[in-house]
Biotite code that builds the C-alpha atoms (Angstrom):
import biotite.structure as struc

atoms = struc.array([
    struc.Atom([13.349, 24.399, 11.273], chain_id="A", res_id=1, res_name="MET", atom_name="CA", element="C"),
    struc.Atom([15.030, 20.743, 10.436], chain_id="A", res_id=2, res_name="ASP", atom_name="CA", element="C"),
    struc.Atom([11.282, 19.709, 10.990], chain_id="A", res_id=3, res_name="VAL", atom_name="CA", element="C"),
    struc.Atom([10.156, 21.758, 8.101], chain_id="A", res_id=4, res_name="VAL", atom_name="CA", element="C"),
    struc.Atom([13.238, 20.901, 5.542], chain_id="A", res_id=5, res_name="LEU", atom_name="CA", element="C"),
    struc.Atom([11.977, 17.344, 5.957], chain_id="A", res_id=6, res_name="LYS", atom_name="CA", element="C"),
    struc.Atom([8.527, 18.546, 5.163], chain_id="A", res_id=7, res_name="ALA", atom_name="CA", element="C"),
    struc.Atom([9.281, 20.459, 2.329], chain_id="A", res_id=8, res_name="CYS", atom_name="CA", element="C"),
    struc.Atom([11.373, 17.497, 1.443], chain_id="A", res_id=9, res_name="GLU", atom_name="CA", element="C"),
    struc.Atom([8.434, 15.096, 1.334], chain_id="A", res_id=10, res_name="ARG", atom_name="CA", element="C"),
    struc.Atom([6.701, 17.500, -1.539], chain_id="A", res_id=11, res_name="CYS", atom_name="CA", element="C"),
    struc.Atom([9.001, 16.439, -3.673], chain_id="A", res_id=12, res_name="ILE", atom_name="CA", element="C"),
    struc.Atom([7.517, 13.304, -4.630], chain_id="A", res_id=13, res_name="ASN", atom_name="CA", element="C"),
    struc.Atom([4.319, 14.803, -4.931], chain_id="A", res_id=14, res_name="ILE", atom_name="CA", element="C"),
    struc.Atom([2.945, 15.705, -8.361], chain_id="A", res_id=15, res_name="SER", atom_name="CA", element="C"),
    struc.Atom([1.759, 19.183, -7.432], chain_id="A", res_id=16, res_name="ASN", atom_name="CA", element="C"),
    struc.Atom([3.750, 20.674, -4.332], chain_id="A", res_id=17, res_name="PRO", atom_name="CA", element="C"),
    struc.Atom([2.705, 22.975, -2.414], chain_id="A", res_id=18, res_name="ASN", atom_name="CA", element="C"),
    struc.Atom([2.493, 25.199, 1.004], chain_id="A", res_id=19, res_name="ILE", atom_name="CA", element="C"),
    struc.Atom([-1.493, 23.482, 1.839], chain_id="A", res_id=20, res_name="GLY", atom_name="CA", element="C"),
    struc.Atom([0.409, 19.942, 1.579], chain_id="A", res_id=21, res_name="TYR", atom_name="CA", element="C"),
    struc.Atom([3.171, 21.213, 3.651], chain_id="A", res_id=22, res_name="VAL", atom_name="CA", element="C"),
    struc.Atom([1.309, 22.851, 6.029], chain_id="A", res_id=23, res_name="ASP", atom_name="CA", element="C"),
    struc.Atom([-1.069, 19.592, 6.516], chain_id="A", res_id=24, res_name="ARG", atom_name="CA", element="C"),
    struc.Atom([2.336, 17.564, 7.415], chain_id="A", res_id=25, res_name="ILE", atom_name="CA", element="C"),
    struc.Atom([3.454, 19.919, 10.244], chain_id="A", res_id=26, res_name="LEU", atom_name="CA", element="C"),
    struc.Atom([0.689, 19.064, 11.444], chain_id="A", res_id=27, res_name="ARG", atom_name="CA", element="C"),
    struc.Atom([-0.234, 15.639, 11.603], chain_id="A", res_id=28, res_name="SER", atom_name="CA", element="C"),
    struc.Atom([3.728, 15.291, 12.662], chain_id="A", res_id=29, res_name="TRP", atom_name="CA", element="C"),
    struc.Atom([2.063, 18.310, 15.790], chain_id="A", res_id=30, res_name="HIS", atom_name="CA", element="C"),
    struc.Atom([-0.528, 16.376, 16.968], chain_id="A", res_id=31, res_name="GLU", atom_name="CA", element="C"),
    struc.Atom([1.966, 13.064, 16.644], chain_id="A", res_id=32, res_name="LYS", atom_name="CA", element="C"),
    struc.Atom([4.385, 14.927, 19.362], chain_id="A", res_id=33, res_name="GLY", atom_name="CA", element="C"),
    struc.Atom([7.074, 15.123, 16.414], chain_id="A", res_id=34, res_name="ILE", atom_name="CA", element="C"),
    struc.Atom([9.176, 17.811, 17.863], chain_id="A", res_id=35, res_name="LYS", atom_name="CA", element="C"),
    struc.Atom([12.563, 17.178, 16.449], chain_id="A", res_id=36, res_name="LYS", atom_name="CA", element="C"),
    struc.Atom([13.776, 15.317, 12.922], chain_id="A", res_id=37, res_name="SER", atom_name="CA", element="C"),
    struc.Atom([15.025, 12.111, 14.574], chain_id="A", res_id=38, res_name="GLU", atom_name="CA", element="C"),
    struc.Atom([11.068, 11.465, 15.840], chain_id="A", res_id=39, res_name="ASP", atom_name="CA", element="C"),
    struc.Atom([10.558, 11.844, 12.373], chain_id="A", res_id=40, res_name="ILE", atom_name="CA", element="C"),
    struc.Atom([12.420, 9.187, 11.366], chain_id="A", res_id=41, res_name="ALA", atom_name="CA", element="C"),
    struc.Atom([11.418, 7.198, 14.217], chain_id="A", res_id=42, res_name="LEU", atom_name="CA", element="C"),
    struc.Atom([7.729, 7.515, 12.700], chain_id="A", res_id=43, res_name="LEU", atom_name="CA", element="C"),
    struc.Atom([8.733, 6.733, 9.458], chain_id="A", res_id=44, res_name="ASP", atom_name="CA", element="C"),
    struc.Atom([9.968, 3.170, 10.977], chain_id="A", res_id=45, res_name="LYS", atom_name="CA", element="C"),
    struc.Atom([6.668, 2.547, 13.248], chain_id="A", res_id=46, res_name="LYS", atom_name="CA", element="C"),
    struc.Atom([4.999, -0.298, 11.713], chain_id="A", res_id=47, res_name="PRO", atom_name="CA", element="C"),
    struc.Atom([1.742, -0.138, 10.339], chain_id="A", res_id=48, res_name="VAL", atom_name="CA", element="C"),
    struc.Atom([-0.846, -2.279, 12.624], chain_id="A", res_id=49, res_name="PRO", atom_name="CA", element="C"),
    struc.Atom([-1.967, -4.965, 10.377], chain_id="A", res_id=50, res_name="TYR", atom_name="CA", element="C"),
    struc.Atom([-5.623, -5.380, 10.436], chain_id="A", res_id=51, res_name="LYS", atom_name="CA", element="C"),
    struc.Atom([-7.444, -8.439, 9.275], chain_id="A", res_id=52, res_name="LYS", atom_name="CA", element="C"),
    struc.Atom([-10.834, -7.607, 7.726], chain_id="A", res_id=53, res_name="THR", atom_name="CA", element="C"),
    struc.Atom([-13.708, -10.340, 6.107], chain_id="A", res_id=54, res_name="LYS", atom_name="CA", element="C"),
    struc.Atom([-11.445, -10.792, 3.079], chain_id="A", res_id=55, res_name="PHE", atom_name="CA", element="C"),
    struc.Atom([-8.774, -12.840, 5.456], chain_id="A", res_id=56, res_name="HIS", atom_name="CA", element="C"),
    struc.Atom([-11.326, -15.916, 6.810], chain_id="A", res_id=57, res_name="ASN", atom_name="CA", element="C"),
    struc.Atom([-11.328, -17.375, 3.506], chain_id="A", res_id=58, res_name="PHE", atom_name="CA", element="C"),
    struc.Atom([-9.701, -20.742, 3.471], chain_id="A", res_id=59, res_name="LYS", atom_name="CA", element="C"),
    struc.Atom([-7.117, -20.341, 0.874], chain_id="A", res_id=60, res_name="GLN", atom_name="CA", element="C"),
    struc.Atom([-7.263, -23.315, -2.033], chain_id="A", res_id=61, res_name="GLN", atom_name="CA", element="C"),
    struc.Atom([-3.835, -23.025, -2.289], chain_id="A", res_id=62, res_name="SER", atom_name="CA", element="C"),
    struc.Atom([-2.883, -23.468, 1.820], chain_id="A", res_id=63, res_name="ASP", atom_name="CA", element="C"),
    struc.Atom([-3.238, -27.444, 1.365], chain_id="A", res_id=64, res_name="GLU", atom_name="CA", element="C"),
    struc.Atom([-0.970, -28.196, -1.950], chain_id="A", res_id=65, res_name="LEU", atom_name="CA", element="C"),
    struc.Atom([2.350, -28.473, -1.920], chain_id="A", res_id=66, res_name="THR", atom_name="CA", element="C"),
    struc.Atom([4.960, -25.774, -4.027], chain_id="A", res_id=67, res_name="GLU", atom_name="CA", element="C"),
    struc.Atom([4.919, -28.512, -6.585], chain_id="A", res_id=68, res_name="GLU", atom_name="CA", element="C"),
    struc.Atom([1.584, -29.376, -7.003], chain_id="A", res_id=69, res_name="GLU", atom_name="CA", element="C"),
    struc.Atom([1.401, -25.115, -7.265], chain_id="A", res_id=70, res_name="LEU", atom_name="CA", element="C"),
    struc.Atom([3.747, -25.250, -10.253], chain_id="A", res_id=71, res_name="GLU", atom_name="CA", element="C"),
    struc.Atom([1.409, -28.608, -11.927], chain_id="A", res_id=72, res_name="GLU", atom_name="CA", element="C"),
    struc.Atom([-1.674, -25.805, -11.339], chain_id="A", res_id=73, res_name="LEU", atom_name="CA", element="C"),
    struc.Atom([-0.484, -23.147, -12.431], chain_id="A", res_id=74, res_name="ALA", atom_name="CA", element="C"),
    struc.Atom([1.278, -25.140, -16.103], chain_id="A", res_id=75, res_name="ARG", atom_name="CA", element="C"),
    struc.Atom([-1.935, -26.776, -16.496], chain_id="A", res_id=76, res_name="GLU", atom_name="CA", element="C"),
    struc.Atom([-3.985, -23.377, -16.228], chain_id="A", res_id=77, res_name="LYS", atom_name="CA", element="C"),
    struc.Atom([-1.043, -21.943, -18.590], chain_id="A", res_id=78, res_name="ARG", atom_name="CA", element="C"),
    struc.Atom([-1.152, -24.764, -21.372], chain_id="A", res_id=79, res_name="GLU", atom_name="CA", element="C"),
    struc.Atom([-5.358, -24.519, -21.311], chain_id="A", res_id=80, res_name="ALA", atom_name="CA", element="C"),
    struc.Atom([-4.676, -20.654, -21.875], chain_id="A", res_id=81, res_name="LEU", atom_name="CA", element="C"),
    struc.Atom([-2.495, -21.088, -24.620], chain_id="A", res_id=82, res_name="PHE", atom_name="CA", element="C"),
    struc.Atom([-4.916, -23.743, -26.410], chain_id="A", res_id=83, res_name="LYS", atom_name="CA", element="C"),
    struc.Atom([-7.819, -21.611, -25.953], chain_id="A", res_id=84, res_name="LYS", atom_name="CA", element="C"),
    struc.Atom([-6.317, -18.582, -27.736], chain_id="A", res_id=85, res_name="LEU", atom_name="CA", element="C"),
    struc.Atom([-5.022, -21.411, -30.050], chain_id="A", res_id=86, res_name="GLY", atom_name="CA", element="C"),
    struc.Atom([-8.449, -22.146, -31.274], chain_id="A", res_id=87, res_name="ASP", atom_name="CA", element="C"),
])
């Protein structure tokens, strides 16, 4: 019963709560072997594995710059934008 109540609590955060959503939550938990409310807390704490994509293969320009150099670059870009807006 506690697991069902926890599933209902999850519906509070959605705009259109319905029994189908609660059912999908309960099915998902059942497939994952969740039987007690304590298991839900453990599942929520479990970190999501980080998956690298092709996007992460690019070397960032900022990797080689110091904090001061990054601040200077940001200031220059900000000033250039203000100058462009002022023209």
